[in-house]
PALO-952679 format. One line per field, with one value per residue (C-alpha): residue in one letter; z, y, x; residue number from 1; chain. Coordinates in nm, 3 decimals, decimal comma. Layout:
<rs>
rest <- (a	...)
c3 <- (Z	...)
c2 <- (Y	...)
c1 <- (X	...)
nr <- (NUM	...)
kette <- (A	...)
</rs>
This chain:
<rs>
rest <- (m	r	t	f	t	f	y	d	r	i	s	r	s	f	h	q	h	s	s	l	s	k	l	l	v	v	l	t	v	s	g	g	g	i	a	a	y	a	e	p	k	s	p	g	v	n	l	i	n	t	t	e	g	d	g	d	g	k	k	k	k	v	v	v	l	g	t	g	w	a	g	i	s	f	l	k	n	l	k	n	p	s	y	d	v	q	v	i	s	p	r	n	y	f	a	f	t	p	l	l	p	s	v	t	c	g	t	v	e	p	r	s	v	v	e	p	i	r	k	i	v	k	k	k	n	l	d	v	v	f	s	e	a	e	c	i	g	i	d	a	q	n	k	k	v	y	c	r	s	n	l	d	s	n	l	n	g	e	e	f	a	v	d	y	d	f	l	v	i	a	v	g	a	r	v	n	t	f	n	t	p	g	v	v	e	h	c	h	f	l	k	e	v	e	d	a	q	r	i	r	k	t	v	i	e	k	f	e	e	a	s	l	p	s	l	s	d	e	e	r	k	t	i	l	h	f	v	v	v	g	g	g	p	t	g	v	e	f	a	a	e	l	h	d	f	v	k	e	d	l	t	k	l	y	p	k	v	k	d	i	v	k	i	t	l	l	e	a	a	d	h	i	l	n	m	f	d	k	r	i	t	a	f	a	e	e	k	f	h	r	d	g	i	d	l	k	t	g	s	m	v	v	k	v	s	d	k	e	i	s	t	k	e	r	n	g	e	i	s	s	m	p	y	g	m	v	v	w	s	t	g	i	g	t	r	p	l	i	m	n	f	m	k	q	i	g	q	t	n	r	r	a	l	a	t	d	e	w	l	r	v	e	g	c	d	n	i	y	a	v	g	d	c	a	t	i	n	q	r	k	v	m	e	d	i	g	a	i	f	s	k	a	d	k	d	k	s	g	t	l	t	v	k	e	f	k	e	v	i	d	d	i	c	e	r	y	p	q	v	e	l	y	l	k	s	k	d	m	g	g	i	v	d	l	l	k	e	s	n	g	d	v	k	k	e	a	i	e	l	s	i	e	e	f	k	s	a	l	s	q	v	d	s	q	m	k	n	l	p	a	t	a	q	v	a	a	q	q	g	l	y	l	a	k	c	f	n	r	m	e	e	c	e	r	d	p	e	g	p	i	r	f	r	g	e	g	r	h	r	f	r	p	f	r	y	k	h	l	g	q	f	a	p	l	g	g	e	q	t	a	a	q	l	p	g	d	w	v	s	i	g	h	s	t	q	w	l	w	y	s	v	y	a	s	k	q	v	s	w	r	t	r	a	l	v	i	s	d	w	m	r	r	f	i	f	g	r	d	s	s	g	i)
c3 <- (-0,327	-0,111	-0,420	-0,612	-0,333	-0,300	-0,671	-0,681	-0,401	-0,582	-0,900	-0,717	-0,541	-0,884	-1,019	-0,713	-0,587	-0,820	-0,600	-0,729	-1,084	-1,086	-1,111	-1,225	-1,344	-1,408	-1,545	-1,597	-1,904	-2,060	-1,876	-1,981	-1,829	-1,939	-1,764	-1,789	-1,644	-1,639	-1,548	-1,315	-1,368	-1,191	-0,870	-0,888	-1,220	-1,231	-1,561	-1,468	-1,523	-1,292	-1,499	-1,640	-2,011	-2,149	-1,881	-1,964	-1,811	-2,154	-2,216	-2,546	-2,764	-2,892	-3,175	-3,215	-3,536	-3,499	-3,236	-3,340	-3,148	-3,172	-3,096	-2,798	-2,658	-2,667	-2,506	-2,224	-2,128	-2,173	-1,804	-1,829	-1,738	-1,930	-2,253	-2,398	-2,601	-2,888	-3,053	-3,402	-3,551	-3,768	-3,516	-3,147	-3,022	-3,000	-3,166	-3,052	-3,420	-3,353	-3,255	-3,571	-3,728	-3,418	-3,469	-3,830	-3,701	-3,385	-3,151	-3,005	-3,026	-3,190	-2,881	-2,675	-2,863	-2,868	-2,605	-2,641	-2,662	-2,436	-2,167	-2,210	-2,178	-1,906	-1,663	-1,735	-1,537	-1,843	-2,063	-2,350	-2,611	-2,870	-3,209	-3,433	-3,775	-4,047	-4,111	-4,481	-4,481	-4,284	-4,317	-4,158	-4,226	-4,048	-3,782	-3,876	-3,953	-4,158	-4,073	-4,189	-3,979	-4,098	-3,876	-4,019	-3,939	-4,058	-3,999	-4,230	-4,446	-4,230	-4,236	-3,962	-3,873	-3,561	-3,461	-3,289	-3,122	-3,173	-3,412	-3,366	-3,683	-3,598	-3,877	-3,962	-4,328	-4,569	-4,740	-5,025	-5,345	-5,567	-5,819	-5,892	-6,111	-5,924	-5,570	-5,439	-5,594	-5,513	-5,214	-4,844	-4,634	-4,272	-4,123	-3,920	-3,683	-3,959	-4,199	-3,961	-3,919	-4,290	-4,337	-4,054	-4,206	-4,569	-4,442	-4,287	-4,588	-4,820	-4,614	-4,617	-4,995	-5,059	-4,854	-5,097	-5,265	-5,626	-5,665	-5,833	-5,671	-5,892	-5,780	-5,421	-5,447	-5,601	-5,332	-5,054	-5,205	-4,967	-5,095	-4,867	-5,058	-4,853	-4,652	-4,378	-4,013	-4,067	-4,375	-4,212	-3,882	-4,071	-4,292	-3,966	-3,775	-4,077	-4,100	-3,733	-3,761	-4,045	-3,897	-3,529	-3,584	-3,928	-4,057	-3,761	-3,866	-4,238	-4,269	-4,639	-4,753	-4,517	-4,777	-5,038	-4,840	-4,975	-4,833	-5,056	-4,936	-5,216	-5,152	-5,414	-5,236	-5,211	-4,848	-4,600	-4,279	-4,436	-4,133	-3,899	-3,835	-4,098	-3,852	-3,793	-4,173	-4,233	-3,949	-4,069	-4,421	-4,317	-4,081	-4,347	-4,586	-4,314	-4,251	-4,610	-4,668	-5,034	-5,007	-5,332	-5,303	-5,599	-5,701	-5,765	-5,809	-6,128	-6,152	-5,949	-6,131	-5,974	-6,020	-6,072	-5,937	-6,175	-6,070	-6,241	-6,152	-6,137	-6,487	-6,618	-6,682	-6,600	-6,435	-6,302	-6,034	-5,935	-5,577	-5,340	-5,117	-5,124	-4,835	-4,935	-4,682	-4,861	-4,679	-4,621	-4,840	-4,784	-4,704	-4,932	-4,636	-4,596	-4,960	-4,989	-4,690	-4,815	-5,143	-4,945	-4,746	-5,027	-4,933	-5,272	-5,410	-5,049	-4,911	-4,573	-4,384	-4,312	-3,956	-3,783	-3,486	-3,246	-3,452	-3,570	-3,936	-4,142	-4,209	-3,960	-3,602	-3,432	-3,621	-3,514	-3,682	-3,541	-3,635	-3,988	-4,151	-4,084	-4,121	-3,933	-4,170	-3,966	-4,035	-4,186	-4,008	-4,339	-4,381	-4,046	-4,050	-4,078	-3,786	-3,564	-3,631	-3,550	-3,228	-3,116	-3,191	-2,895	-2,924	-3,287	-3,375	-3,701	-3,564	-3,340	-3,038	-2,865	-2,558	-2,757	-2,944	-2,623	-2,484	-2,749	-2,850	-2,626	-2,797	-3,137	-3,065	-2,930	-3,216	-3,484	-3,356	-3,667	-3,517	-3,233	-3,468	-3,698	-3,411	-3,314	-3,659	-3,676	-3,314	-3,217	-2,854	-2,888	-3,088	-3,033	-3,242	-3,527	-3,523	-3,498	-3,800	-3,999	-3,857	-3,835	-3,531	-3,291	-2,931	-2,871	-2,681	-2,976	-3,231	-3,403	-3,695	-3,971	-4,118	-4,408	-4,181	-3,970	-4,268	-4,378	-4,041	-4,046	-4,406	-4,376	-4,066	-4,255	-4,413	-4,099	-4,129	-4,168	-4,158	-3,865	-3,944	-3,960	-3,652	-3,346	-3,132	-3,312	-3,311	-2,929	-2,842	-3,054	-2,890	-2,541	-2,627	-2,771	-2,467	-2,236	-2,442	-2,410	-2,039	-1,994	-2,269	-2,053	-1,821	-2,120	-2,275	-1,975	-1,912	-2,231	-2,195	-2,554	-2,726	-2,838	-3,142	-3,383	-3,624	-3,365	-2,994	-2,688	-2,666	-2,819	-2,591	-2,587	-2,654	-2,997	-3,029	-2,991	-3,082	-2,860	-3,015	-2,767	-2,989	-3,222	-3,256	-3,546	-3,451	-3,680	-3,577	-3,382	-3,055	-3,187	-3,212	-3,315	-3,123	-3,206	-2,889	-2,803	-2,786	-3,111	-2,900	-3,106	-2,943	-3,139	-3,009	-2,766	-2,467	-2,698	-2,754	-2,388	-2,378	-2,662	-2,456	-2,172	-2,361	-2,562	-2,267	-2,071	-2,362	-2,356	-2,290	-2,000	-1,745	-1,923	-2,257	-2,074	-1,898	-2,212	-2,425	-2,155	-2,124	-2,510	-2,514	-2,231	-2,413	-2,722	-2,535	-2,379	-2,647	-2,962	-3,194	-3,275	-3,632	-3,636	-3,936	-3,741)
c2 <- (7,873	7,754	7,758	7,538	7,298	7,269	7,192	6,966	6,757	6,738	6,614	6,349	6,230	6,175	5,980	5,772	5,679	5,486	5,571	5,934	5,819	5,834	6,190	6,375	6,724	6,945	7,286	7,499	7,721	7,921	7,719	7,388	7,131	6,955	6,624	6,471	6,111	5,892	5,525	5,373	5,037	4,769	4,667	4,328	4,234	4,158	4,066	4,083	3,757	3,733	3,448	3,571	3,486	3,150	2,928	3,003	3,354	3,529	3,787	3,765	4,083	4,240	4,507	4,736	4,924	5,238	5,470	5,514	5,399	5,015	5,058	5,289	5,075	4,778	4,956	5,108	4,773	4,554	4,467	4,143	4,217	3,912	4,110	4,356	4,603	4,820	5,070	5,194	5,489	5,784	6,018	6,038	6,112	5,979	6,198	6,197	6,188	6,229	6,596	6,677	6,856	7,081	7,148	7,273	7,560	7,655	7,508	7,295	7,350	7,099	7,034	6,962	6,639	6,492	6,301	6,214	5,842	5,859	6,010	5,724	5,455	5,612	5,538	5,168	4,913	4,754	4,763	4,990	5,140	5,404	5,470	5,746	5,579	5,439	5,067	4,995	4,613	4,302	3,976	3,726	3,425	3,579	3,768	4,108	4,449	4,701	5,065	5,401	5,715	6,007	6,281	6,586	6,536	6,383	6,044	6,106	5,801	5,565	5,220	4,965	4,622	4,508	4,147	4,035	3,731	3,878	4,154	4,381	4,563	4,887	5,121	5,228	5,322	5,606	5,829	5,652	5,883	5,607	5,718	6,031	6,267	6,569	6,470	6,434	6,752	6,992	6,858	6,872	6,564	6,527	6,224	6,372	6,668	6,825	6,797	6,981	7,254	7,314	7,329	7,591	7,798	7,777	7,886	8,195	8,262	8,246	8,500	8,734	8,671	8,757	9,086	9,222	9,541	9,438	9,148	9,125	8,984	8,675	8,612	8,653	8,403	8,149	8,194	8,155	7,839	7,551	7,214	6,897	6,552	6,272	6,246	6,025	6,135	6,311	6,519	6,604	6,706	6,925	7,092	7,165	7,294	7,522	7,657	7,753	7,909	8,125	8,222	8,279	8,418	8,495	8,697	8,941	8,991	9,001	9,172	9,254	8,899	8,749	8,707	8,534	8,237	7,901	7,556	7,264	6,887	6,618	6,272	5,996	5,793	5,902	6,014	6,135	5,936	5,611	5,410	5,598	5,545	5,697	5,937	6,090	6,101	6,287	6,529	6,610	6,666	6,898	7,094	7,140	7,272	7,517	7,638	7,714	7,419	7,316	6,938	6,743	6,370	6,143	6,338	6,135	6,338	6,245	6,507	6,789	7,069	7,364	7,569	7,336	7,021	6,789	6,560	6,292	6,318	6,042	6,094	6,058	6,423	6,575	6,920	7,135	7,409	7,656	7,630	7,791	7,494	7,120	6,889	6,514	6,273	5,963	5,661	5,476	5,289	5,030	5,158	5,042	4,861	4,650	4,595	4,453	4,239	4,099	3,994	3,833	3,614	3,535	3,767	3,934	4,103	4,219	4,565	4,486	4,230	3,919	3,802	3,523	3,577	3,613	3,906	3,676	3,736	3,433	3,222	3,390	3,251	3,531	3,825	4,013	4,301	4,547	4,864	4,999	4,803	4,472	4,287	3,983	3,686	3,531	3,161	3,049	2,788	2,588	2,539	2,344	2,202	1,841	1,885	2,067	1,786	1,521	1,690	1,729	1,373	1,216	0,883	0,866	0,768	0,972	1,204	1,506	1,549	1,864	1,755	1,694	2,019	2,219	2,074	2,253	2,554	2,791	2,701	2,735	3,083	3,190	3,049	3,161	3,483	3,479	3,214	3,432	3,727	3,505	3,390	3,752	3,860	3,591	3,665	3,316	3,241	2,992	2,713	2,488	2,727	2,707	2,323	2,316	2,549	2,287	1,967	2,072	2,152	1,865	1,845	1,991	1,689	1,453	1,652	1,452	1,578	1,415	1,585	1,708	1,840	2,000	2,167	2,294	2,446	2,645	2,718	3,081	3,158	3,296	3,567	3,763	3,799	4,160	4,341	4,565	4,937	5,116	5,334	5,436	5,240	4,910	4,968	5,056	4,742	4,532	4,680	4,606	4,250	4,175	4,319	4,104	3,799	3,892	3,937	3,584	3,407	3,143	3,094	3,020	2,801	2,574	2,621	2,725	2,935	2,949	2,746	2,386	2,315	2,154	2,061	1,918	1,826	2,050	2,412	2,735	2,939	3,240	3,357	3,518	3,893	4,031	4,393	4,562	4,871	5,154	5,403	5,672	6,048	6,285	6,660	6,869	7,223	7,486	7,302	7,001	6,653	6,325	6,000	5,647	5,445	5,066	4,935	5,135	5,449	5,769	6,105	6,444	6,804	7,029	6,782	6,528	6,789	6,791	6,407	6,437	6,678	6,439	6,124	6,285	6,449	6,122	5,931	6,149	5,950	6,161	6,410	6,674	6,642	6,608	6,949	7,116	7,002	7,117	7,445	7,490	7,432	7,693	7,946	7,906	7,968	8,293	8,440	8,257	8,069	8,181	8,320	8,386	8,240	8,030)
c1 <- (9,694	9,389	9,176	9,421	9,448	9,072	9,017	9,325	9,173	8,840	9,024	9,220	8,904	8,727	9,026	9,090	8,735	8,519	8,218	8,235	8,222	7,847	7,741	7,436	7,497	7,201	7,247	6,943	6,964	6,675	6,417	6,561	6,812	7,130	7,161	7,509	7,509	7,807	7,760	8,003	8,169	7,967	8,164	8,000	8,169	8,537	8,666	9,030	9,209	9,514	9,665	10,004	10,080	10,021	10,191	10,551	10,554	10,570	10,303	10,098	10,140	9,816	9,841	9,547	9,520	9,305	9,185	8,818	8,509	8,583	8,959	8,909	8,625	8,848	9,133	8,926	8,778	9,086	9,188	9,382	9,746	9,882	9,901	10,150	9,945	10,075	9,835	9,914	9,717	9,779	9,623	9,710	9,354	9,010	8,732	8,370	8,242	7,867	7,933	8,130	7,826	7,832	8,193	8,139	7,936	8,117	7,843	8,118	8,490	8,718	8,932	8,613	8,543	8,895	9,093	9,464	9,533	9,821	9,598	9,343	9,599	9,804	9,506	9,526	9,718	9,855	10,163	10,046	10,272	10,144	10,290	10,160	10,190	9,976	9,954	10,030	10,034	9,927	10,124	9,892	10,118	10,416	10,213	10,348	10,205	10,410	10,374	10,490	10,543	10,333	10,498	10,627	10,994	11,326	11,163	10,867	10,791	11,012	10,874	10,893	10,738	10,564	10,508	10,191	10,029	9,672	9,568	9,272	9,183	8,983	9,082	8,737	8,628	8,674	8,419	8,236	8,239	8,083	8,359	8,156	8,369	8,488	8,381	8,744	8,859	8,573	8,369	8,421	8,383	8,268	8,441	8,737	8,785	8,995	8,715	8,487	8,744	8,788	8,409	8,375	8,647	8,507	8,159	8,290	8,509	8,202	8,013	8,317	8,360	7,989	8,019	8,277	8,121	8,245	8,007	7,677	7,370	7,399	7,745	7,657	7,374	7,614	7,873	7,622	7,459	7,553	7,480	7,472	7,476	7,335	7,011	7,146	7,182	7,511	7,404	7,071	7,236	7,481	7,214	7,013	7,320	7,421	7,059	7,073	7,427	7,305	6,969	7,080	7,434	7,560	7,260	7,307	7,677	7,617	7,282	7,330	7,336	7,089	6,812	7,025	7,165	7,030	7,087	7,002	6,995	7,018	6,915	6,911	6,639	6,271	6,304	6,573	6,649	6,539	6,674	6,436	6,073	5,844	5,701	6,050	6,112	5,787	5,856	6,204	6,103	5,823	6,036	6,309	6,047	5,929	6,276	6,339	6,594	6,554	6,505	6,552	6,484	6,527	6,836	7,140	7,461	7,654	7,920	8,077	8,282	8,447	8,136	7,846	7,696	7,504	7,226	7,009	6,642	6,391	6,275	6,633	6,683	7,016	7,021	7,296	7,312	7,586	7,718	7,944	8,033	7,943	7,947	7,954	7,801	7,678	7,820	8,146	8,385	8,667	9,017	9,305	9,480	9,150	9,114	9,466	9,432	9,106	9,283	9,561	9,317	9,081	8,792	8,760	8,436	8,338	8,283	8,428	8,620	8,411	8,419	8,241	7,999	8,303	8,450	8,736	8,841	8,740	9,043	9,252	9,252	9,437	9,316	8,991	8,816	8,567	8,391	8,321	8,595	8,425	8,106	7,970	7,906	7,619	7,595	7,270	7,062	7,003	7,369	7,385	7,027	7,147	7,401	7,141	6,906	7,156	7,263	6,904	6,806	6,982	6,794	6,891	6,520	6,520	6,253	6,260	6,023	5,937	6,129	6,449	6,413	6,366	6,692	6,883	6,656	6,853	7,176	7,016	6,875	7,225	7,412	7,154	6,981	6,764	6,548	6,449	6,391	6,178	5,959	5,905	5,823	5,560	5,416	5,490	5,506	5,780	5,950	5,631	5,422	5,680	5,678	5,294	5,267	5,473	5,317	4,952	4,731	4,812	4,896	5,230	5,388	5,273	5,470	5,748	5,938	6,143	6,443	6,246	5,967	6,237	6,393	6,048	5,978	6,301	6,320	6,215	6,428	6,731	6,516	6,562	6,937	7,059	7,394	7,456	7,470	7,801	7,752	7,945	7,711	7,780	8,163	8,165	7,969	8,194	8,514	8,351	8,264	8,605	8,775	8,569	8,665	9,036	8,994	8,851	9,050	9,232	8,935	8,697	8,947	8,923	8,548	8,374	8,051	7,929	7,661	7,693	7,918	7,665	7,948	8,179	8,205	8,186	8,097	8,230	8,460	8,256	7,897	7,866	7,858	7,503	7,427	7,184	7,022	6,988	6,819	6,930	6,892	6,839	6,903	6,682	6,773	6,577	6,640	6,440	6,551	6,382	6,468	6,385	6,425	6,402	6,036	5,942	5,910	5,945	5,987	6,019	6,048	6,230	6,209	6,409	6,679	6,745	6,767	7,011	7,226	7,218	7,306	7,578	7,742	7,736	7,901	8,215	8,525	8,651	8,532	8,745	8,575	8,231	8,300	8,423	8,130	7,869	8,045	8,050	7,668	7,632	7,858	7,645	7,320	7,467	7,704	7,613	7,836	8,182	8,214	8,591	8,776	9,015)
nr <- (1	2	3	4	5	6	7	8	9	10	11	12	13	14	15	16	17	18	19	20	21	22	23	24	25	26	27	28	29	30	31	32	33	34	35	36	37	38	39	40	41	42	43	44	45	46	47	48	49	50	51	52	53	54	55	56	57	58	59	60	61	62	63	64	65	66	67	68	69	70	71	72	73	74	75	76	77	78	79	80	81	82	83	84	85	86	87	88	89	90	91	92	93	94	95	96	97	98	99	100	101	102	103	104	105	106	107	108	109	110	111	112	113	114	115	116	117	118	119	120	121	122	123	124	125	126	127	128	129	130	131	132	133	134	135	136	137	138	139	140	141	142	143	144	145	146	147	148	149	150	151	152	153	154	155	156	157	158	159	160	161	162	163	164	165	166	167	168	169	170	171	172	173	174	175	176	177	178	179	180	181	182	183	184	185	186	187	188	189	190	191	192	193	194	195	196	197	198	199	200	201	202	203	204	205	206	207	208	209	210	211	212	213	214	215	216	217	218	219	220	221	222	223	224	225	226	227	228	229	230	231	232	233	234	235	236	237	238	239	240	241	242	243	244	245	246	247	248	249	250	251	252	253	254	255	256	257	258	259	260	261	262	263	264	265	266	267	268	269	270	271	272	273	274	275	276	277	278	279	280	281	282	283	284	285	286	287	288	289	290	291	292	293	294	295	296	297	298	299	300	301	302	303	304	305	306	307	308	309	310	311	312	313	314	315	316	317	318	319	320	321	322	323	324	325	326	327	328	329	330	331	332	333	334	335	336	337	338	339	340	341	342	343	344	345	346	347	348	349	350	351	352	353	354	355	356	357	358	359	360	361	362	363	364	365	366	367	368	369	370	371	372	373	374	375	376	377	378	379	380	381	382	383	384	385	386	387	388	389	390	391	392	393	394	395	396	397	398	399	400	401	402	403	404	405	406	407	408	409	410	411	412	413	414	415	416	417	418	419	420	421	422	423	424	425	426	427	428	429	430	431	432	433	434	435	436	437	438	439	440	441	442	443	444	445	446	447	448	449	450	451	452	453	454	455	456	457	458	459	460	461	462	463	464	465	466	467	468	469	470	471	472	473	474	475	476	477	478	479	480	481	482	483	484	485	486	487	488	489	490	491	492	493	494	495	496	497	498	499	500	501	502	503	504	505	506	507	508	509	510	511	512	513	514	515	516	517	518	519	520	521	522	523	524	525	526	527	528	529	530	531	532	533	534	535	536	537	538	539	540	541	542	543	544	545	546	547	548	549	550	551	552	553	554	555	556	557	558	559	560	561	562	563	564	565	566	567	568	569	570	571	572	573	574	575	576	577	578	579	580	581	582)
kette <- (A	A	A	A	A	A	A	A	A	A	A	A	A	A	A	A	A	A	A	A	A	A	A	A	A	A	A	A	A	A	A	A	A	A	A	A	A	A	A	A	A	A	A	A	A	A	A	A	A	A	A	A	A	A	A	A	A	A	A	A	A	A	A	A	A	A	A	A	A	A	A	A	A	A	A	A	A	A	A	A	A	A	A	A	A	A	A	A	A	A	A	A	A	A	A	A	A	A	A	A	A	A	A	A	A	A	A	A	A	A	A	A	A	A	A	A	A	A	A	A	A	A	A	A	A	A	A	A	A	A	A	A	A	A	A	A	A	A	A	A	A	A	A	A	A	A	A	A	A	A	A	A	A	A	A	A	A	A	A	A	A	A	A	A	A	A	A	A	A	A	A	A	A	A	A	A	A	A	A	A	A	A	A	A	A	A	A	A	A	A	A	A	A	A	A	A	A	A	A	A	A	A	A	A	A	A	A	A	A	A	A	A	A	A	A	A	A	A	A	A	A	A	A	A	A	A	A	A	A	A	A	A	A	A	A	A	A	A	A	A	A	A	A	A	A	A	A	A	A	A	A	A	A	A	A	A	A	A	A	A	A	A	A	A	A	A	A	A	A	A	A	A	A	A	A	A	A	A	A	A	A	A	A	A	A	A	A	A	A	A	A	A	A	A	A	A	A	A	A	A	A	A	A	A	A	A	A	A	A	A	A	A	A	A	A	A	A	A	A	A	A	A	A	A	A	A	A	A	A	A	A	A	A	A	A	A	A	A	A	A	A	A	A	A	A	A	A	A	A	A	A	A	A	A	A	A	A	A	A	A	A	A	A	A	A	A	A	A	A	A	A	A	A	A	A	A	A	A	A	A	A	A	A	A	A	A	A	A	A	A	A	A	A	A	A	A	A	A	A	A	A	A	A	A	A	A	A	A	A	A	A	A	A	A	A	A	A	A	A	A	A	A	A	A	A	A	A	A	A	A	A	A	A	A	A	A	A	A	A	A	A	A	A	A	A	A	A	A	A	A	A	A	A	A	A	A	A	A	A	A	A	A	A	A	A	A	A	A	A	A	A	A	A	A	A	A	A	A	A	A	A	A	A	A	A	A	A	A	A	A	A	A	A	A	A	A	A	A	A	A	A	A	A	A	A	A	A	A	A	A	A	A	A	A	A	A	A	A	A	A	A	A	A	A	A	A	A	A	A	A	A	A	A	A	A	A	A	A	A	A	A	A	A	A	A	A	A	A	A	A	A	A	A	A	A	A	A	A	A	A	A	A	A	A	A	A	A	A	A	A	A	A	A	A	A	A	A	A	A	A	A	A)
</rs>
């Protein structure tokens, strides 16, 4: 009883005192360390708006579709009590998807990477209602969403409608099969926890099947041929995890088949990990060759049957190979719900919902979209070049001086981030260098530009525009940004904080969303990880693996999952991975 009281007091202390939310846990295992660091919420920033409702005492209803990275980030950071929030999702938990490759091989258990939604929202001082259902339709005109229960009960398939004042769409994306024949029927995907569990079960079943005495060596080779399609971070990490699982655990339990296991990684492009620095790509390819992973680049899958997978090589030749299991990890596609909604609002021929820089769906004032289901349609400078010139030319002289330009340059860079990116790409110290390049080498204060010269100076700026990657990091930052906007909605309505409206009067309510890249990891197996961090810093090796442990532990959504993940890593170090078929 005393022991229970002691731990109960510690638990209550962590939940009640924010000063204890900053903790550094260092566990020394096999000469290395795991550092789990959780950042506290800054006591100096209070985003809570105490204004109730919209002046008539009635709370605005916010409906959130989805409980992935974007949806959970929005919910966790929404603090304004003037909203009634309803969350609708076909799953009642949040999953830490970056660790799904570890789940497939028993390095981390499935329940260690999930947190119940009701447990997350219970801690908030807001009115939040959760419904486990799938959204099947959005009626923007009448401000309704139509949902269907997916529970296995007498209510299965029952439909209902939910009204909203604001709608946050965060339903994510589905696996992109590129309409390749046989993929849906014969391949495993790796996007949900259930996918990782099925892969883990199938891997064990293949080893058990190959151990049957009635099979020939050729049949065993086919059964133990694991094919991974897609050389992105998920495919590479899964191939590395599977190699470690086979080498460190399964070959000890299945010694008769250890020499016939084969892992093949297929990538349509010329290299794997194309979004990483070339040094990381080269190291990963070299390491996979050393480990015996058969890396085939320039191989595009054209068909998958129940026994063979067919690829088209660079020279146009079609070749086929037998396999035991195929894992498909080639990118994301649009969900049917989003496709139907895009048709409804006139956004046809797009891969994702188009939003403005404030994450608001174009053409819908009260609907926002975040995460993989949406893409920001950054406005081009050249579309507004006349309005920008007119706003900057305060004396209406028809020419623009450096002084006039400097007065609006901050607003221009904030509204059009490609301007700043262009200056950096050209190693220019500031906007004056850009103007001098267009107007010749003269004294900076003497520079005056006409509208045509101004257009010429900024004509190449829009070339720096790029779509954001579909990653958990982007989705989480978008959810955080949108929550801060909702927290300060009324305040910024009265006192706008955004840039100047070049096509209109006054300022925008909020500053546009800006993605801040914090780096990315690529675990390569053998306790080695590659990291590309801000400032073009590349780190590869065992030390980076411990950094990966630290970051991934700290990014867990609760202390419960943080403790479970760290304990799973410790268990794997001591006892190895679990190879049971459950």
